[in-house]
C-alpha positions in Angstrom: -11.3 12.2 -17.0 -7.8 13.1 -15.6 -5.4 14.2 -18.3 -2.0 12.6 -18.4 -0.3 16.0 -18.2 -1.8 16.4 -14.8 -0.1 13.3 -13.5 3.5 12.8 -12.2 4.7 9.2 -11.7 7.2 8.8 -8.9 9.2 5.6 -9.6 11.2 5.0 -6.4 13.8 2.4 -5.3 16.9 0.8 -6.7 17.1 0.2 -10.4 19.1 -3.0 -10.1 20.2 -5.4 -7.4 21.4 -3.2 -4.6 23.5 -4.2 -1.6 21.6 -7.0 0.1 18.5 -6.6 -2.1 19.1 -9.4 -4.6 15.6 -10.1 -6.0 15.4 -7.2 -8.4 14.5 -8.7 -11.8 17.0 -7.7 -14.5 15.5 -5.0 -16.7 12.3 -4.5 -14.7 12.9 -0.8 -14.0 13.5 -0.1 -17.7 10.3 -2.0 -18.4 8.6 0.1 -15.7 9.6 3.4 -17.2 8.8 2.3 -20.7 5.3 1.1 -19.6 4.6 4.6 -18.2 5.5 6.2 -21.5 3.2 3.7 -23.2 0.2 4.0 -21.0 0.5 7.6 -19.7 1.9 9.6 -22.7 2.4 13.2 -21.7 2.8 12.5 -17.9 5.9 13.5 -16.0 8.2 10.7 -14.8 10.4 11.3 -11.7 13.0 8.6 -11.0 13.9 8.7 -7.3 16.8 6.4 -6.6 20.2 6.0 -5.0 23.5 7.3 -6.3 26.2 5.2 -7.9 23.9 3.0 -10.0 23.9 2.3 -13.8 21.1 4.4 -15.3 21.8 3.4 -18.9 18.7 3.2 -21.1 16.4 4.5 -18.4 13.8 7.0 -19.6 12.7 9.7 -17.2 12.0 13.5 -17.0 13.6 14.3 -13.7 16.2 12.3 -11.8 16.6 12.4 -8.1 19.8 10.7 -6.9 20.2 10.5 -3.1 22.9 9.1 -0.8 21.7 5.8 0.7 20.2 6.6 4.1 20.9 3.0 5.1 18.7 0.2 6.6 16.7 0.5 9.8 18.5 -1.1 12.7 15.9 -0.3 15.4 14.4 -3.8 15.6 10.9 -2.5 15.0 10.5 -0.7 11.6 10.8 -2.7 8.4 14.4 -2.9 7.3 14.0 -0.5 4.4 11.4 1.8 5.9 13.6 4.9 6.0 14.9 4.2 2.5 11.5 3.9 1.0 10.0 6.9 2.8 13.0 9.1 1.9 12.9 8.4 -1.8 9.1 8.8 -2.1 9.1 12.0 -0.1 11.8 13.5 -2.3 9.8 12.6 -5.4 6.5 14.0 -4.1 8.1 17.2 -3.0 9.4 17.7 -6.6 6.0 17.0 -8.1 4.2 20.0 -9.6 1.0 18.3 -10.9 -2.3 17.9 -9.1 -2.2 14.1 -9.3 0.6 11.6 -8.5 1.2 7.9 -8.8 3.7 6.3 -6.5 5.1 3.2 -8.2 7.9 0.9 -7.0 10.8 0.5 -9.4 10.2 -3.3 -9.6 6.6 -3.0 -10.8 5.1 -1.6 -14.0 1.9 -0.5 -15.8 -0.1 -2.5 -18.2 -2.9 0.0 -18.5 -4.4 3.2 -17.1 -7.7 1.9 -15.7 -6.8 3.4 -12.3 -7.7 6.9 -13.7 -11.3 6.1 -14.5 -11.7 4.1 -11.3 -10.4 6.9 -9.2 -12.7 9.4 -10.8 -15.7 7.1 -10.5 -15.4 7.3 -6.7 -13.1 10.3 -6.1 -15.4 12.4 -3.9 -18.7 10.6 -3.9 -20.8 9.9 -0.7 -18.1 10.5 1.9 -19.1 10.7 5.5 -15.5 10.5 6.9 -13.2 12.2 4.4 -9.6 12.5 5.5 -8.1 13.0 2.0 -9.4 15.4 -0.6 -10.2 12.5 -2.9 -10.1 8.7 -2.6 -6.7 7.1 -3.3 -6.4 3.9 -5.5 -4.3 1.2 -4.1 -3.4 -2.4 -5.0 -5.3 -5.3 -3.5 -2.3 -7.6 -3.8 -0.7 -7.9 -0.3 -3.4 -5.5 1.2 -4.4 -7.8 4.0 -7.9 -8.0 5.4 -7.1 -10.9 7.7 -4.0 -12.6 9.2 -4.1 -16.1 10.5 -7.9 -15.9 10.5 -8.1 -12.7 12.5 -9.4 -9.4 11.0 -6.6 -6.9 11.3 -5.9 -3.1 11.0 -3.6 -1.0 8.8 -2.1 -3.7 6.5 -2.2 -2.0 3.1 0.1 -2.9 0.2 2.9 -0.4 -0.6 3.1 -1.2 -4.3 0.8 1.4 -5.9 -0.8 4.6 -4.7 -2.7 7.0 -7.1 -4.5 10.2 -6.0 -4.1 13.9 -5.3 -0.5 14.8 -4.8 -1.2 16.5 -1.5 -3.0 13.4 -0.2 -0.1 11.2 -1.1 2.2 13.5 0.9 0.0 13.0 4.0 0.8 9.3 3.7 4.4 9.2 2.4 5.8 12.5 3.6 6.8 11.0 7.0 10.0 11.6 9.0 12.5 8.9 9.5 11.2 6.2 11.9 13.0 7.4 15.1 11.8 11.0 14.4 8.1 9.9 14.3 6.3 10.9 17.5 4.9 7.4 18.0 8.2 5.5 17.5 9.1 5.4 21.2 5.7 3.8 22.0 6.1 1.3 19.2 9.5 0.3 20.4 8.2 -0.1 23.9 5.3 -2.2 22.8 7.6 -4.3 20.6 9.7 -5.2 23.6 6.7 -6.5 25.6 6.3 -10.2 25.8 3.0 -10.9 24.3 1.1 -14.1 23.4 0.6 -13.1 19.7 3.2 -12.1 17.1 4.5 -8.6 16.4 3.1 -6.3 13.8 3.5 -7.0 10.1 5.7 -4.6 8.1 2.7 -3.1 6.4 0.9 -2.5 9.7 3.9 -0.5 10.9 3.9 1.6 7.7 0.2 2.2 8.3 0.4 3.1 11.9 3.1 5.7 11.3 1.0 7.8 9.0 -2.6 7.1 10.0 -2.1 8.0 13.7 -0.9 11.5 12.5 -4.2 12.0 10.7 -7.0 10.5 12.9 -7.4 9.1 16.4 -6.7 5.4 15.9 -5.1 2.9 18.3 -1.4 2.0 18.5 -1.5 -1.8 18.5 0.5 -4.1 20.7 0.5 -7.1 18.4 -0.7 -8.2 14.9 -4.3 -9.1 15.9 -4.8 -6.3 18.4 -8.1 -4.7 17.5 -11.6 -4.4 19.0 -14.8 -4.7 17.1 -15.3 -0.9 17.3 -11.8 -0.3 16.0 -12.2 -2.7 13.1 -15.5 -0.9 12.2 -13.7 2.4 12.3 -11.0 1.0 10.0 -13.7 -0.2 7.6 -15.3 3.2 7.5 -12.0 4.8 6.9 -11.2 2.5 4.0 -14.6 3.0 2.4 -14.3 6.8 2.6 -10.7 7.3 1.7 -9.4 4.5 -0.5 -10.3 2.3 -3.5 -8.8 -1.2 -3.2 -8.7 -3.2 -6.4 -6.8 -6.0 -8.0 -3.8 -5.3 -10.3 -5.7 -6.2 -13.5 -8.5 -3.7 -12.6 -6.1 -0.8 -12.0 -3.5 -1.5 -14.7 -0.7 -2.7 -12.5 1.9 -5.2 -13.6 3.8 -7.1 -10.9 7.2 -8.7 -10.7 7.2 -12.4 -11.1 7.7 -13.1 -7.4 4.4 -11.3 -6.6 2.2 -13.0 -9.2 0.4 -15.7 -7.3 -3.1 -17.1 -6.8 -5.4 -14.7 -5.1 -4.8 -15.0 -1.3 -7.8 -15.5 0.9 -6.4 -13.0 3.4 -6.2 -10.1 0.9 -8.9 -7.6 0.2 -10.7 -7.8 -3.2 -12.4 -5.0 -5.1 -15.7 -6.7 -4.1 -14.7 -6.5 -0.4 -14.1 -2.8 -0.8 -17.4 -2.3 -2.7 -19.3 -3.9 0.1 -17.7 -1.5 2.6 -18.6 1.4 0.2 -22.2 0.2 0.0 -22.4 -0.3 3.7 -21.0 3.1 4.8 -21.3 5.4 1.8 -24.0 4.5 -0.7 -26.5 1.8 0.1 -27.7 1.8 -3.6 -24.4 0.6 -5.0 -24.8 -2.5 -7.1 -22.2 -5.3 -6.4 -21.7 -7.6 -9.3 -20.6 -11.1 -8.2 -18.2 -13.1 -10.3 -17.2 -16.7 -10.2 -13.9 -15.7 -8.8 -15.7 -13.9 -5.9 -17.7 -17.1 -5.2 -14.5 -19.2 -5.2 -12.8 -16.8 -2.9 -15.6 -16.8 -0.4 -15.7 -20.6 -0.4 -12.0 -20.8 0.2 -12.3 -18.3 3.0 -15.2 -20.2 4.6 -13.1 -23.3 4.7 -9.6 -22.0 5.6 -10.1 -18.9 7.8 -11.8 -20.6 10.7 -9.2 -23.4 10.7 -6.4 -20.8 10.5 -7.8 -18.8 13.4 -8.3 -21.9 15.6 -4.7 -23.2 14.8 -3.3 -19.7 15.7 -5.1 -19.7 19.1 -3.8 -23.2 19.8 -0.3 -22.3 18.7 0.0 -19.2 20.8 -2.0 -20.1 23.9 -2.0 -23.9 24.3 1.3 -25.1 22.8 3.4 -22.4 24.5 
């Protein structure tokens, strides 16, 4: 089992409503920090945030206060891409422990189950390892499909736990316009296409994964061949563990607590990929929630895909 003294938690982001970000729940960053002390006693807490905020009653071991780098105005990257990357990168570079947890300042912990889950699968049966060990991420907003289409790269940014040097490979990126693929992304974004532009999470994913392995730079949200989707599935099975918040010990802000979405990955979805590409003997327990999710998908996903095709090809 990983000892808490070997973990640094990087809590990143504003600690209260900040400029045009007005949905920060009052007191949630204080709750976040207190929850880390409760569930990971002995770990190191780094608070990486912006200058000129009220830090009263916030409990941390190391404070990183940065000048706001400002929003993205390039028309392609998510509005707060540079901000998020900058704060996470500063926190990771200050980390001295072998393991790190990247946690947004508007989420919190309600357990430490992620440690055992990570160790259960850390280095087992890996045919395509890119990271030293698998990284645990949150299933909430990690999209498997969009509008009925299977998609690439759309992983949630809420929670990442793994080896510190592995997290740096993901989050230690340059500002958007300094990324080597940004000119091509901008060019593709300006092309008039039948389908919608990339989702924010897909852009985040593209900007780091294309620096590690040979993966396609997409033109639109659904741009993926069967071979590319298979390559993505293999990558996920070998390098991540995707699980629901209650399985990893993650507490979400109220705005994020919703019924399980049919387009999100579930832990069972990830286990199926793991069994298919890593260990064919892996048992997959099926719960009533899994059955309900599959039934909802069977009904809604084909309809959603058909409507999307009609919307973007026939009605235009």
